[in-house]
C-alpha positions, 0 to 999 in steps of 0.5 A: 500500500502506498499512502498518498494522503493522511490527514487529521480529522477529529479528536473525540472525548466520547464514542458518540462524538467520533466521525460518522462514516462507513469506512474501516477503522484501524485503531492503535493502542498500547501502554504509555511510552510504547512509541505509538505516535512515532509508529503512526507517523512512520506508517503514514510518512508524516512526522507531524501527523500524530503528536509525539511527546517525551511525557508519557500518556499525552494522548487523552482523546480518540484521534481520527486520521483519514488515509487515502480517503479510504480508511481511518487510522485511530490513535487511542489513549494509552492504558495503564498510566499509573501517574494519573488520578483514579478518576482520570484513569477510570475515565480513560478506561471507560473511553477506551473500552466503549470505543473498542466494544461499541465502535462498529467501524473498528476493523482491527485493533493493533496492540503495541508492545515494547519488544525490550520488556518481558511480558507484562501482566497488564498487557496479558490481561488486556489481550485476554479481555480482547479475546473474551470480547471477540475483538479482532487484534494484532500485536505490534512489537515496537522499538526493534532497533533498540535491541541487537538481532539475537536479543530481539529474536530472544525477546520476541520468542519469549513473548510468543511462548508466553502468548501460546499458553493462552492463544491457539493459534497465536494472534498475528504479530509484526516487528517494527521500528519507527527509526528504521521503518522496519515493519512498515510495508508488512503492516500496511500490506496487512491493512490493505489485504483486510480492506480488499475483503471488505469492498 
């Protein structure tokens, strides 16, 4: 897939404020500081599309971007950001879960995971919840450039081994780097293949 056009559409605090349309939506989510904005900018070839920040947890709204006037890329708030108040966390969790469970346009959810870390309980619980809720999702390992080839392979294998305890077959997964562009073609081609089955 060649991205010719990527543009910001709208930020919404509630699901009923999201844009009305009949196109597929591909949403991106992950724990704070997983490199979500950088990945979105790398995929679209626009370094300024999603706002990146050195401060984790900056995305607090559901952000819609239109791609090639054919499908929407959705940037969701990160989960598990401990420095927020309980009220703020509850509000964010409600926003995220209502979008994931109720948004009819949601075609696939990409769950981002930092490849440098061992499997985290919060990620495992989130993936289990997606499975129980019958939400189609894929895993995107980020920051692949931060590890050497052997360490990267070992880390990904450990994660997939852990996932295999709960999943059969394993969910689709991608290995990416916003710095080098690794995984860009694979992810975009995956989206394109899904889109072909919808039209």
